[in-house]
C-alpha positions as CSV (number, residue, x, y, z in Angstrom):
1,M,-13.6,-20.8,0.7
2,T,-11.7,-17.6,1.6
3,E,-9.5,-17.7,4.7
4,T,-10.6,-15.2,7.4
5,V,-8.2,-13.4,9.8
6,D,-9.3,-12.3,13.3
7,V,-8.3,-8.7,13.9
8,P,-9.0,-7.3,17.4
9,I,-10.5,-3.8,17.0
10,I,-11.5,-0.8,19.1
11,A,-13.8,1.4,17.0
12,P,-17.0,3.5,17.2
13,D,-17.8,2.2,13.8
14,V,-16.3,-1.2,12.8
15,P,-15.2,-1.2,9.1
16,V,-17.7,-3.2,7.0
17,Y,-17.5,-4.8,3.5
18,A,-20.1,-3.2,1.2
19,H,-20.5,-6.4,-0.9
20,P,-19.5,-10.1,-0.6
21,G,-16.1,-10.6,-2.1
22,D,-14.9,-7.0,-1.6
23,A,-11.2,-6.6,-0.8
24,G,-11.6,-3.4,1.2
25,A,-13.7,-2.6,4.2
26,D,-15.0,0.9,4.5
27,L,-13.5,3.3,7.0
28,V,-15.7,6.2,8.1
29,A,-14.8,9.7,9.4
30,A,-15.0,10.1,13.2
31,E,-14.8,13.9,12.7
32,A,-16.3,16.6,10.4
33,V,-13.8,18.2,8.0
34,R,-14.2,20.7,5.1
35,L,-11.7,20.2,2.3
36,E,-11.2,23.3,0.3
37,P,-10.0,23.0,-3.3
38,G,-6.4,21.6,-3.3
39,A,-6.4,21.2,0.5
40,R,-5.6,18.1,2.5
41,A,-6.5,17.1,6.0
42,L,-5.7,14.3,8.4
43,V,-9.1,12.7,9.3
44,G,-9.5,10.4,12.3
45,T,-11.5,7.2,12.0
46,G,-11.6,6.2,15.7
47,V,-10.4,2.8,14.6
48,R,-7.5,1.0,16.4
49,I,-6.5,-2.5,15.4
50,A,-4.1,-5.2,16.4
51,L,-3.0,-7.0,13.2
52,P,-1.5,-10.5,13.6
53,E,2.2,-10.8,12.9
54,G,2.8,-11.4,9.2
55,H,-0.1,-9.1,8.1
56,V,-0.3,-5.5,7.0
57,A,-3.3,-3.2,6.4
58,F,-3.4,-0.7,3.6
59,V,-5.6,2.4,3.6
60,V,-6.7,3.1,0.0
61,P,-9.1,5.7,-1.6
62,R,-12.7,5.0,-2.4
63,S,-13.2,5.1,-6.1
64,G,-16.7,6.8,-5.9
65,L,-15.3,9.6,-3.7
66,A,-12.5,10.1,-6.2
67,A,-14.6,10.0,-9.3
68,K,-17.5,12.1,-8.0
69,H,-15.6,14.7,-5.9
70,G,-11.9,14.4,-6.6
71,I,-11.2,13.2,-3.1
72,T,-8.2,10.8,-2.7
73,V,-5.8,9.5,-0.1
74,V,-2.5,11.3,-0.4
75,N,-0.1,8.5,0.7
76,S,-2.0,5.7,-0.9
77,P,-1.7,3.1,0.1
78,G,-1.2,4.1,3.7
79,T,0.6,1.3,5.4
80,I,-0.5,0.0,8.9
81,D,2.1,-2.3,10.3
82,A,1.3,-5.2,12.6
83,G,2.9,-3.5,15.6
84,Y,0.9,-0.2,15.3
85,R,-1.8,0.3,17.9
86,G,-2.7,3.9,17.4
87,E,-5.8,5.4,15.7
88,I,-5.9,4.9,11.9
89,K,-6.1,8.3,10.4
90,V,-6.5,9.1,6.7
91,I,-4.8,11.9,4.8
92,L,-7.4,13.1,2.4
93,L,-6.7,15.5,-0.5
94,N,-9.3,17.4,-2.5
95,T,-8.0,17.4,-6.1
96,D,-10.9,19.5,-7.4
97,R,-9.7,23.0,-8.3
98,E,-13.0,24.7,-7.8
99,Q,-15.3,22.9,-5.3
100,A,-14.8,22.4,-1.6
101,H,-16.0,19.1,-0.2
102,D,-17.5,18.5,3.3
103,I,-16.8,15.3,5.2
104,S,-19.4,14.5,7.9
105,V,-19.0,12.1,10.8
106,G,-19.9,8.7,9.5
107,D,-19.1,9.4,5.9
108,R,-17.1,6.6,4.2
109,I,-13.7,8.1,3.4
110,A,-11.4,5.2,2.6
111,Q,-11.0,1.5,2.5
112,L,-8.9,-0.8,4.7
113,I,-7.4,-3.9,3.0
114,V,-5.7,-6.5,5.2
115,M,-3.2,-8.8,3.6
116,P,-0.6,-11.4,4.6
117,V,3.0,-10.3,3.9
118,P,6.0,-12.6,3.8
119,R,9.2,-11.7,5.7
120,V,11.9,-11.1,3.0
121,T,15.6,-11.8,3.2
122,F,17.5,-9.4,1.0
123,L,20.4,-11.1,-0.7
124,P,23.2,-8.7,-1.8
125,V,24.4,-9.6,-5.3
126,E,26.7,-8.2,-8.0
127,S,24.0,-8.3,-10.7
128,L,20.4,-9.2,-11.2
129,P,18.8,-11.8,-13.4
130,D,17.4,-10.7,-16.8
131,S,13.7,-9.9,-17.2
132,V,11.5,-8.8,-20.1
133,R,11.2,-5.3,-18.6
134,G,14.8,-4.9,-17.7
135,E,15.7,-1.5,-16.4
136,G,12.8,0.3,-18.0
137,G,11.3,2.7,-15.5
138,F,8.4,5.2,-15.3
139,G,6.5,5.2,-18.6
140,S,8.6,2.4,-20.1
141,T,5.6,0.2,-21.0
142,G,3.4,1.1,-23.9
143,Y,5.1,4.4,-24.8
144,Q,8.2,3.4,-26.8
145,G,6.4,1.4,-29.5
146,G,7.8,-1.9,-28.3
147,A,9.2,-3.9,-25.4
148,A,11.8,-2.4,-23.1
149,Q,15.4,-3.3,-24.1
150,P,17.2,-5.7,-21.8
151,P,20.0,-4.2,-19.7
152,A,23.6,-4.5,-21.0
153,N,24.4,-7.2,-18.3
154,A,21.4,-9.3,-19.3
155,G,21.7,-12.9,-18.2
156,E,24.4,-12.3,-15.6
157,F,23.4,-13.2,-12.0
158,S,25.7,-13.5,-9.0
159,R,24.5,-14.5,-5.6
160,E,27.9,-14.8,-4.1
161,T,27.9,-14.9,-0.3
162,S,30.9,-14.5,2.0
163,R,30.8,-18.3,2.5
164,D,31.0,-18.8,-1.3
165,Q,34.0,-16.5,-1.4
166,D,35.6,-18.3,1.6
167,E,35.1,-21.6,-0.3
168,K,36.8,-20.1,-3.4
169,D,39.6,-18.9,-1.2
170,G,40.0,-22.4,0.3
171,V,38.7,-21.3,3.8
172,L,36.1,-23.7,5.2
173,A,34.4,-22.9,8.4
């Protein structure tokens, strides 16, 4: 059974999941907007939420809107942090070069995905462990006729902390 998370909400239209098992709940427009070809607009949803600590919400495009009309979310995924209490607004972009698109109040314009996120401790190191991908960046998979080459320092890994250095220097706290 899937775990549920209670999220307090203030909204004229509460986001709903279109189908059982869907990851994203539909956000709808709280205002009418005309998106001219190539134009973008910040569209209000009227939705305000209080995410529990340790969770994040992502605003992502609706595939049907993108496929049929070229409408996407510019900063996808838009990140809603647990501490944010303002209205969720969606930055829509009309990628169609010829056709304008009208958004009416109540139109489904994006999806909201709520996920747990762990708190991370960043550990400064001198080098990173090896990986199959290595330092291959944009376009490095599938375009070079083979696997990315490992970095020159492959296999090296140092997680030396100031305490480790102190121990090496004979200083014990």
